[in-house]
Backbone bond lengths (Angstrom), bond angles and torsions (degrees), N, CA, C in turn:
res aa  C-N    CA-C-N  psi(-1)  N-CA   C-N-CA  omega(-1)  CA-C   N-CA-C  phi
1 M - - - 1.509 - - 1.590 109.05 -
2 Q 1.340 112.73 139.45 1.473 119.88 -175.74 1.537 107.29 -122.25
3 L 1.308 112.23 162.98 1.489 117.27 -173.31 1.561 111.85 -57.93
4 H 1.303 119.72 -35.66 1.417 120.30 -178.96 1.490 111.04 -75.23
5 Q 1.305 121.85 -8.89 1.439 121.74 174.90 1.553 117.65 -94.81
6 L 1.339 113.02 -5.89 1.479 119.32 177.98 1.472 109.45 -71.64
7 K 1.409 117.25 141.07 1.443 124.53 175.57 1.489 108.61 -140.06
8 P 1.359 116.26 144.96 1.512 118.04 -178.51 1.546 108.83 -71.03
9 S 1.347 114.39 153.19 1.480 119.08 -174.98 1.531 108.87 -89.46
10 H 1.335 121.31 -4.57 1.464 123.47 -179.91 1.521 110.87 -118.22
11 K 1.334 121.70 162.91 1.345 124.26 -178.67 1.595 107.46 -85.06
12 L 1.330 115.61 147.69 1.437 121.19 -176.02 1.608 104.84 -83.64
13 D 1.339 116.32 128.42 1.424 120.36 177.68 1.577 106.11 -85.98
14 K 1.356 111.90 125.80 1.448 115.22 177.87 1.479 115.02 -80.65
15 K 1.309 122.70 136.54 1.435 123.10 -175.01 1.574 107.58 -73.92
16 K 1.350 113.54 138.15 1.515 114.88 178.84 1.502 109.38 -71.77
17 R 1.348 117.22 129.62 1.497 121.20 173.00 1.506 106.42 -105.39
18 V 1.327 113.78 103.27 1.465 117.95 -173.77 1.492 111.05 -85.88
19 G 1.339 116.57 145.41 1.474 122.65 172.37 1.480 113.88 75.95
20 R 1.406 116.81 39.73 1.472 116.51 178.58 1.551 106.32 -136.72
21 G 1.303 117.62 44.25 1.420 119.17 178.07 1.505 111.24 82.13
22 G 1.297 120.11 175.26 1.461 124.92 178.70 1.543 108.63 79.33
23 K 1.353 113.79 -146.31 1.496 118.36 -168.59 1.508 107.10 -76.03
24 R 1.363 123.15 -23.48 1.421 121.21 176.07 1.492 114.03 -113.46
25 G 1.275 114.93 49.80 1.506 119.92 -179.13 1.513 113.40 -83.71
26 T 1.283 111.80 -170.64 1.530 124.83 177.30 1.493 113.02 40.18
27 Y 1.298 123.43 -87.83 1.436 121.44 -170.44 1.564 109.78 -95.10
28 S 1.327 116.00 -16.10 1.503 120.91 167.77 1.564 112.38 63.38
29 G 1.365 116.25 34.27 1.389 121.60 177.76 1.536 114.11 73.12
30 R 1.334 116.39 11.91 1.511 118.28 175.09 1.558 112.37 -93.94
31 G 1.157 121.03 -6.22 1.504 124.69 -173.14 1.499 112.19 80.69
32 L 1.353 114.54 -164.93 1.475 117.60 -177.70 1.510 111.26 -104.50
33 K 1.255 116.19 143.26 1.406 126.92 175.54 1.528 114.84 42.22
34 G 1.325 117.33 -173.89 1.412 123.17 171.57 1.554 112.02 88.11
35 Q 1.303 115.56 167.02 1.489 121.18 -171.99 1.560 110.26 -62.89
36 K 1.317 118.62 -40.79 1.466 119.09 -178.57 1.551 113.79 -70.52
37 S 1.272 115.87 -12.29 1.538 113.84 -177.61 1.507 109.95 -96.23
38 R 1.355 117.21 -6.42 1.492 122.63 -176.90 1.515 109.46 -83.50
39 A 1.314 115.49 159.29 1.466 122.12 175.35 1.552 110.67 -72.56
40 G 1.278 115.91 160.52 1.544 117.97 179.43 1.499 112.04 87.72
41 T 1.252 117.15 -178.32 1.459 124.22 -177.35 1.481 112.21 -86.86
42 G 1.300 119.64 -21.95 1.485 122.35 -179.57 1.474 109.06 77.22
43 K 1.327 117.25 -151.96 1.469 121.56 -174.36 1.553 110.74 -99.60
44 F 1.318 120.45 11.68 1.421 122.30 -178.92 1.480 108.54 -68.57
45 A 1.276 118.78 124.45 1.463 122.62 177.01 1.495 113.72 -66.49
46 P 1.246 115.45 118.33 1.478 116.78 179.92 1.578 109.49 -71.94
47 I 1.383 115.44 154.77 1.421 119.25 -173.65 1.504 107.94 -66.93
48 V 1.314 118.09 -36.69 1.424 119.30 -172.83 1.584 112.37 -69.81
49 R 1.378 112.80 -31.67 1.524 113.13 -179.57 1.480 115.27 -57.20
50 G 1.360 119.89 -34.85 1.410 123.75 -179.27 1.525 108.16 -65.52
51 L 1.366 119.56 -38.15 1.438 124.83 -178.13 1.571 106.65 -68.42
52 V 1.309 115.72 -46.33 1.421 118.66 -174.90 1.512 112.92 -64.04
53 K 1.351 116.52 -37.57 1.493 119.69 178.78 1.447 112.29 -63.25
54 K 1.277 120.41 -26.93 1.450 122.80 -176.77 1.496 115.72 -73.95
55 Y 1.367 114.89 -19.06 1.477 119.49 -177.93 1.583 109.50 -81.63
56 P 1.263 118.86 143.60 1.469 121.06 177.75 1.556 112.69 -67.63
57 K 1.262 112.42 149.34 1.519 114.21 178.00 1.497 109.25 -83.37
58 L 1.345 110.94 133.46 1.507 115.04 178.04 1.504 106.31 -95.18
59 R 1.276 115.99 121.31 1.486 120.99 -174.02 1.563 109.85 -86.56
60 G 1.236 115.93 90.27 1.466 121.86 172.71 1.547 111.57 86.78
61 Y 1.302 114.42 148.47 1.440 120.98 -177.60 1.475 111.90 -77.32
62 R 1.339 119.87 -20.69 1.519 120.72 -178.77 1.521 113.63 -84.65
63 N 1.371 116.43 -17.45 1.393 120.15 -172.44 1.495 116.59 -91.57
64 Q 1.269 114.59 8.61 1.460 117.91 -176.63 1.622 108.86 -79.18
65 K 1.336 112.76 143.22 1.558 118.28 -174.49 1.562 105.95 -73.71
66 K 1.274 111.36 139.85 1.460 120.25 179.70 1.508 105.09 -92.69
67 E 1.286 118.84 146.22 1.492 122.64 178.20 1.586 106.15 -74.24
68 L 1.315 109.64 135.35 1.457 120.42 173.03 1.566 108.28 -86.88
69 N 1.297 117.48 100.51 1.473 117.36 -174.72 1.525 110.65 -85.69
70 Y 1.286 115.05 78.91 1.499 120.08 176.23 1.551 107.91 -98.30
71 V 1.360 110.00 139.48 1.486 117.94 175.02 1.569 104.05 -102.40
72 V 1.271 115.96 136.37 1.478 118.01 -177.08 1.515 108.83 -99.92
73 V 1.343 114.39 134.93 1.433 122.36 177.42 1.499 108.87 -131.49
74 N 1.335 119.67 132.47 1.437 124.11 179.10 1.494 112.39 -85.36
75 L 1.354 117.29 149.78 1.444 120.54 -177.24 1.527 111.43 -64.12
76 G 1.377 117.93 -30.10 1.424 122.77 178.41 1.548 114.78 -64.78
77 S 1.284 115.63 -27.54 1.514 121.77 -177.29 1.524 110.12 -84.07
78 L 1.324 118.08 -3.41 1.455 123.59 178.59 1.590 111.71 -81.59
79 D 1.339 116.17 -2.34 1.448 120.97 178.44 1.556 114.07 -65.55
80 V 1.315 116.03 -9.25 1.460 121.88 -179.03 1.579 106.97 -69.72
81 F 1.329 117.92 -28.35 1.439 122.20 -178.21 1.537 113.14 -77.49
82 K 1.329 115.81 151.91 1.481 119.84 177.91 1.601 108.69 -84.04
83 E 1.292 115.75 170.85 1.409 122.64 -178.91 1.515 112.22 -60.25
84 S 1.367 118.39 133.96 1.452 127.75 178.80 1.533 112.76 56.76
85 E 1.390 115.90 29.21 1.454 119.00 175.29 1.500 110.77 -86.12
86 V 1.339 120.20 153.05 1.500 124.46 -179.94 1.513 106.39 -80.53
87 V 1.319 114.54 132.30 1.459 123.57 175.88 1.539 108.15 -116.58
88 N 1.388 114.36 113.69 1.439 119.86 174.21 1.588 106.49 -142.37
89 P 1.291 114.44 173.00 1.533 116.04 -179.77 1.491 115.60 -51.54
90 K 1.274 116.29 -36.82 1.460 124.32 179.62 1.548 111.32 -66.62
91 T 1.195 119.29 -45.49 1.503 123.78 177.20 1.563 111.85 -66.57
92 L 1.322 112.32 -38.43 1.500 120.26 177.90 1.552 108.40 -64.35
93 L 1.258 119.45 -35.98 1.516 121.35 177.88 1.491 106.06 -69.76
94 E 1.326 119.29 -42.31 1.524 117.34 -175.43 1.534 109.84 -66.82
95 K 1.393 115.79 -34.24 1.484 115.34 178.23 1.540 115.98 -77.57
96 G 1.324 113.17 -10.68 1.422 116.43 179.89 1.530 116.15 89.36
97 L 1.278 116.82 10.36 1.509 120.56 178.88 1.470 112.23 -74.35
98 I 1.297 117.13 -31.66 1.468 120.12 -179.02 1.559 107.55 -130.71
99 R 1.350 116.21 163.19 1.409 121.78 175.00 1.576 113.15 -118.45
100 R 1.332 116.60 162.44 1.429 117.21 178.81 1.532 109.62 -72.55
101 M 1.353 119.28 150.86 1.426 123.68 174.37 1.446 108.43 -116.85
102 K 1.333 115.74 121.71 1.487 122.65 -174.54 1.535 115.88 44.91
103 G 1.424 110.24 43.45 1.455 116.27 175.35 1.486 115.35 82.24
104 K 1.381 116.93 -4.62 1.464 118.96 -178.68 1.497 111.32 -111.54
105 T 1.339 115.76 162.50 1.500 121.79 172.28 1.595 105.11 -78.67
106 P 1.307 115.20 121.67 1.503 116.81 -175.29 1.555 108.47 -81.44
107 K 1.382 111.27 167.98 1.501 119.30 174.59 1.581 104.30 -76.18
108 V 1.356 114.77 151.33 1.404 118.27 -173.75 1.566 104.65 -123.20
109 K 1.342 112.66 138.05 1.436 119.89 170.20 1.555 110.83 -122.11
110 I 1.329 116.47 128.78 1.455 117.34 -177.83 1.527 109.64 -99.65
111 L 1.311 115.05 129.67 1.472 119.86 -177.36 1.615 107.18 -105.32
112 G 1.314 111.43 160.44 1.500 117.53 -171.45 1.517 116.98 -82.49
113 T 1.262 121.26 13.71 1.432 125.03 -177.26 1.571 106.16 -72.93
114 G 1.311 117.48 130.14 1.444 121.77 177.63 1.478 110.85 89.37
115 E 1.405 116.71 176.79 1.402 122.97 -176.92 1.531 109.10 -115.12
116 L 1.352 116.38 142.92 1.442 122.50 172.97 1.500 109.48 -99.30
117 K 1.353 115.22 113.62 1.492 118.13 -172.90 1.579 111.71 -99.60
118 K 1.299 118.24 -9.66 1.427 122.60 -179.70 1.510 110.48 -117.50
119 K 1.295 114.42 155.31 1.466 119.68 179.30 1.617 105.46 -87.46
120 L 1.300 115.84 117.42 1.432 120.65 -177.16 1.517 110.08 -124.69
121 K 1.303 121.18 150.58 1.440 129.80 177.20 1.520 106.38 -95.29
122 I 1.381 118.27 104.94 1.419 119.59 -175.73 1.537 108.30 -107.10
123 E 1.308 116.59 125.73 1.487 121.61 -178.56 1.499 108.72 -133.35
124 G 1.374 113.95 151.83 1.465 118.48 169.66 1.527 110.69 73.19
125 C 1.306 117.49 16.99 1.504 119.89 177.92 1.528 111.33 -126.98
126 Q 1.343 115.24 151.85 1.451 117.01 176.96 1.544 107.69 -96.79
127 F 1.255 114.72 153.59 1.491 123.87 -179.75 1.537 116.20 -114.64
128 S 1.239 117.59 142.17 1.493 117.58 164.84 1.437 110.91 -78.07
129 K 1.342 121.71 164.73 1.485 122.57 -178.70 1.592 111.68 -55.65
130 K 1.294 112.41 -48.83 1.516 123.08 -178.42 1.511 109.09 -56.86
131 A 1.337 117.52 -46.15 1.499 122.24 -176.30 1.557 108.08 -72.26
132 Q 1.356 120.18 -30.87 1.429 120.54 -178.70 1.552 108.40 -72.49
133 E 1.330 117.99 -35.87 1.497 122.77 176.27 1.556 109.87 -62.02
134 K 1.387 116.15 -51.36 1.412 121.90 179.13 1.505 112.36 -62.02
135 Y 1.268 122.24 -40.89 1.447 124.92 -178.00 1.554 112.82 -69.24
136 A 1.383 114.06 -32.18 1.402 120.69 -176.69 1.561 110.47 -71.90
137 K 1.321 118.68 -26.41 1.466 123.17 179.59 1.530 114.61 -64.62
């Protein structure tokens, strides 16, 4: 058997072409005049329109907020480092405290949970107010 010999096992249903003469001519089963007999959707509110109107309008493609990809690290988890060691996003990656995001080293924010028992040099990281107070001591 070859491709040109294959035939479907069912009959093909022919699509009704309404309003072109023959048995479904002139009014095509729509009746006479009126909104429902005309072409197009008319003034019937589509279901989707109501949903679309509820969404806020986004003003321009350039004005959308960008995600701030900060990775959070607590002060207590910095005990992995030795005394007076430098803490930055790169060293945090090496110690396994943070992971890359989309192949890039993420921005780091240090929160004030836990206690910092060692003197560390922290650079290239943002602090919360509580963490800033504890680090300054």
